N, C-alpha and C positions, 0 to 999 in steps of 0.2 A: 504493499500500499504506500503511496506517494505521500510524502511530508506535506503538511498544510501551512501555507503562508499567507497572513493576512496583511494587506497593504492598507494603511491609514493615510488617506489623502490621495487625490487623484489628478494633481497637475502633471507637469512634464516629469518631475521626480518621481511621483508614485506610480504613473502609468509606465515610465521607463522601468522601473523596478519590477513591475506586474508582468510586463512582456519578458524581461530577462528570467525571473522566476518560472514562468511558464515553459521557456525555452530550456530551462535546466530540469524539467520533469516535476515541478512543485504542482500541487492542487492549490490554485490561487484564488483568493477572494479580496475585492477592493471595497473599502468604505470610506465615504466622504460625508462630513458633516453638512457641507452645502451641495449646491448642485454642481453635477460633473459637466465640463465643457463639452459641447458637441464633438469636437475633434478628438477628444480624449475618449469619450463614450464610444466613437466609431472604432478607435484602436483596440479597446476592450471587446467590443463585440465581434470584431473580426478575428480576433484571437481566441474566442471562446471562453473569455474569463468573466467569471460571476462578479456582479458589483451591487452596491446600494448607494443612495444618495439621500441627502436630506437628514442625516442623522446616523450615529453608530449604534446599531442593534446588537443583541447577544450574539449574533452570527460571527461576530469578530473574534470570540473568545476560544473556540476549539481550534487552537492553533499550535504549531510547533515553533513558529517564529513570526515576530512582528516587525514589519519595516514600516517607519513612519517618516512622514513628510518633515524635512528639516524645519518648516514653519509651525509644527506643533509643539510647544514647549512642555517640559517634563511635567510642570505643574497643572496641565490640562486635565480636566476630568477623566477623559477616556484613558489617559495614561496611568491614572490612579487605579482603574479597573484593570488594566494590563498588568500592573505590578501586583495587584492583589492576586491575579491568577497565576503569577510566577512565570510567564512567558518571556522568554529572551527577546530582546529589542535591538534591532540594528537600524542605521540610517542607510538610505539609498547609495551614498558614495562608498561606504564600507561594504555593502553587499556586492556593489559592482567589482570593487577592487578585487574581491576573492575570486572572481571568475576571469579577470582580464589576463592576457599573457603577455602584453607588452610592457612598456615603461611610461610612467606618468611625469609630467611637468605640472605642478600644482602652484597655482598663483592666488595669493591672498593678500589682504590689506584693506583698510578703511576706504581709500581712494585710489583710482587708477588700475584697479583689477582689468576691467574690460578691455582697455586699451592695450595693456601690457599682454594679456591673454591672446588677443587678436593678432597682435604683432608677432608674438612667439609662434603661434600657429602659421602665421604668413611666411615667416622665416624658414621655417621647416618644410611647408608644403612647397614652396618656391625651389628649395633646394632638391625636390623630388623625394624627400622621405615619406613613407607610408604613415600618415598622421591623422588623427581625428581631433575635432574640436568638440568639447563638452562641458558640461557643469552649468553654471549660472548664464552661460552666453551659448546659444544654441541648444543643442539637444542634451538631455541627461546623459551621465557617464553609462549608466545602467542601460539605457536605449542602446547607445554605441556599442557596447560590449554584447548586446543581445544578438545584433544583425551581422557581427562581423568581427575578425581580428585585425588589430593595427599594431605597428611597431612602436608608436608613440600616441600618447593621448595628452593633449594640452588642455587643463581642466581649470577654470576659474571657480574658486571654493569660498565660500563665506564661512564666518564663525559659527553659524548655525549648523552647517554641514560638518565642520570640524568637531563640533561637539559630540557628534555621533560616531567618530572613528575610534577603532580599538587596534586593528592590525594595518591600517592604512599607512603605506610607506612610499612616497613618490620618490623617483630617481633623482629629480631636482625640485627643490621647493623655493618658492620666491615670496618673501614677505616685504611689501612696499612701504608701509607706513601703519600706525596704530593712532587713531584720534577718537574721542569719545564718541560712541555710537551705539544704538541698540541697548542701551545700559539697563532698560526696564526688564530685558531678559536675563540680565546678569545681577539681578538684586541691587541695582545702582551701585555697583562696586567695580571701579576700572581695573582692579587686579584680576578679577573674574574673566573680564573681556579680554584682557591682555593673555592670561592663561589659555583661553579659547584658541586664540590665534596662534599660539606656540605649540598647540597640539600638531602643527604642521610638522614639526621636527621631532616629535617624541619618538618615532621608532627609526630615525635616520642613523646610519652607521657610517664607518669610514668609506664606504663604496658609494654613498649618495653625496648631493651637493646642497648647500643653502645658501641662496642668493638673497641679501637683505641691504635695504638702504641705511647705511651707517649714520648719515646725518639726522634721521628721524628721532626726535627726543624721547621717544618711547621705544620704537622697535629696535633702534641702534642701541640703546643703553641695555635693553634687556637681552639682546643677542649677545652683547659682551659679557654680561654677568653671568648668564646661564652656561651650564655644561653641555655643549652641543658637539657630538662627535663626528657630525659631517664635515667634508670638505666645505670651507666657508669663502664666499666671494662677496666681499663687502662693495658697494656701489657707493660713490660720493660725489657731491658737487665741488668739494673743497680740499679733501685728503689726497694727496698724491701717493700716499703709501698703500692705498687699496688696489685692489685687481682691476677694477673699472672706475674711472673717474673722469671729471670735466676739468681741464686746465684753463679754462676761461675763454678758450678759443674751440677746442675740439674735444670729442670723447676719446679717452685713451684706454685701450683694452690690452691686458695681460692675462688672458684667460686661455686655459686648456692648450698651452704651447703657442698661442697665437699673440702677436705684438703688433697692434696697428691703431691708426687714429682715424675718426670720421668726424666731419664737422655736421653740425645739426642741419645746416643748409642742404646737406646732400641726402636729407631725410624728408619725409613729407609732414613730420610733426613739429609743432612750434612749442616754445615755452620750456621754462626749467623743469616743470613736473614732468614733461615729456623727455628730458634728458635723462630723468630718473628711469621711466618706463622703458626707454629705447636701451639703456646701459643693462637694465635687468634682462630684457628679453634677448639681446644680442648674446649676453653671458650664457643664458640657457642655450640658445641655439649653438654656440661654439662647444659647450660641454656636450651636446647632443650629436656632435660631428659635423656641423655644418661649417663649409670653408669660408675664408675671409671674403673671397670673391664672390660667393653666392650671397653672403650677408650684405655686402655693398649694393649688389643688384637689387636684392629684395627691398631694402631700405627705400630705394627710390620709387617703388611701385605699390607700397601699402596705402590702403585706403581704411581710415578708421571708421568705426560705428557712427551713425548718425548722431546728431545731438551733442557731439563732444567737440567743441571748437571747430564745427563744420563751417568751412567757408562757402556761403550760399550763391552770392554774387557780388559784382562790382558795378555800381550804379553811378555814372558821372564822377568817377574816382573815388566813390565811397565803397568800403567793403562791408558786407552784411555778414555776421558770423553767428552761427546757431549753437549756443552752449547750454541748451535746455536741461541737459542732465545735471547741471550744476544747481542741486537742490539744496546746498549748505553752503556756509560761509567759507569753508576751507577749500571747496572747489572753485569758489571765485577769487580767492587769493591766487590760484594757479591761472585763472583765466586772465586776470588784470596784469599778472607778471608775463604774460606771453606777448603783450604788444607794448611797443614804445610810442605808436602814435597817439594823438588826441583820440578820446573816445566818446561816443554817446553810449551810455550804459543803460541797458533795460532790465529792471529788477522787480520782483515782487511776487505775490502769491500768498499762500499760508505760511506765516513765519513759525519756525520750529524753535523759537527761542534764541534767535540769532544774536551774536554779539558782534556789531558792526564796527566796532573798535579794531577788530583784526585787519580791516581793509580801509580804514579811514585815511590813512597817510597815501596809499597808493590811489584811492579814489580822488583825493585832494589834487594829487600831481598830475593825473591823467583825465579825469572825467570833467568835461565842460557841460554836459547836460545828461540829466537822469530822467528817464521815463519810466513811470511807475505802472505796471500791468498787474491789476489785481482789484479785487473788491474793497479792500480795507488797506490803503497804503499810508496810514498816519504814522507808522513807527519809522517807515523808511523818510517821508518827508520831514518829519521832526528831527531825526538823526542828521540827515544830509542837508537840511535847509541852510546851514552856515557853511558848509563844505563845497557843495557844487552849485555853480552860478546859476543854472537854469534847472527847473524841475517841472515836468509835466506829468499827467496821469490820464490813462485810458483803460477801457475794458474792451477795446475793439482792436484786434490785430491788424486789419487793414488800415485803421486810422493811425495805429503805432507806427508802421513802416513808413507812412507819409510824414508824420511827425519827426520822425528819426532823420529822414532824409532832408527835410526842410531845417534841421536843426545842425546838420553836418556840413563841412566843408572838404573839398578835394584833399584826399590824403588821410581822411579820418576813418575811424573803424567804428560801426555800429555793432555793439556787443550785446546779444541776448544771453546773460548769465544771472538767472533771477535770483539766486541764494534762498529760494523759497520752493515749497511744494507747490503743485499746479491745481490742486483738485477744486479751488474756488471757481475757476472758469473753464478748466479744461479736464479731460479724463485722466491724463497722467502726463508726465513730462514728454512723451513721445507725441502726443497729440499737440500739446503746446508748441514743440519744435516743428512739427509738420505744418501746423497752420501758419507759423512764422515764415518758413521756407516758401510755401506755397504764395503767401502775400508779397514776399520779396521778390519772387520770379514773375508774379503778375504785374508788378510795379515796373520791372525791368522790360517787361514785354509790351508796356505802354509806349515805350521808346522816348522816354524824356531825355531831351537833349539841350545842352547848353544852358543849363539852369544856372542862375547866379548864385553863388554861394554866399550866404550872408556872413558879414564880418563879425567876428567875436571879440570882445574886449576881456 
């Protein structure tokens, strides 16, 4: 008789785990507290997997194993029932790892994970390696393992996913940074969140590699004080003693027997934060066996995910940039640091307790116009009232881009980097960024020519 596994949660993670469990001969049952999305319901039906939605019934309990969505906290009521029944629990990442045959490059950090993951995948893929992209970007690791074998898996992994790991051991682990986030999940204790991130290296041996950003106040400090047995590759914007560093002009690599330099201008990414992301990704690629020549070529062809400092269009010499993914102040720090030109800055939405002091100096130096996009802009207007010469507000994206163009002059950058969540006016940050992109392209399509740019004082 086959073992029975219950999957709690039916998103990409849960559905992927269900498909893998089915492929490995388990009797699978999927249970979701809410409604199962049509795309995942179709996956389950096609695979002949039983499921329920709208609540967790007693059908979840006769099981040899529970695989839970990383979004379900241990203190959830359903987990109390599972613990009372004494059923072992795994997360999808851990379950998938037990069946994969290749090597894993796992990327975590509070900010920059997706860009670094996509770039690492691009470097390996462009070099001809047999590589899959998985985790929080793309499809779940379990789904990838269920449908075929790869030599390499490049995986974006969150702290929630790391919490459920036991034997998970990437060949290369990357830790970009640690800033306060999701603390409600960690009893509002920063040390719990830090420990969660460092589960990335808990099983690493001298045969594996750990890449980390040495300048980060938390990640760098913790990496130096903890006993980590893996081969360590520190990345720095200042320390020339590290294996990958920025000398003020070029990125310098002394990794895996390779010694070379790359200027950021020879890549498609801007800003100091992307120096960190690029040095981390290139270091991983070199450790995976990619040549210097292949790295250089791939850095010139990389296209980042949308809504991350995405250059949308240039209208009358003004560049419009979509950084809608910047939903916190830390992300806006990176965005402001990516441009030396005068800025028209678009911000606003649902404030998450933002401390705008972190960006006040940069805003004062670079931003001549702030356009607030949100239902309640009072906090932004009050804080930046004496900092930015001109402040406008709107709830219309079409009006927004026209206001921005009217406020700019040739050579300026219009930067949508909101520092806030999007749910007051939009479905999510993707919807906000997409509407912005479409409005900019529509404005460009109107063929506005020879507009007189107003003078600024």
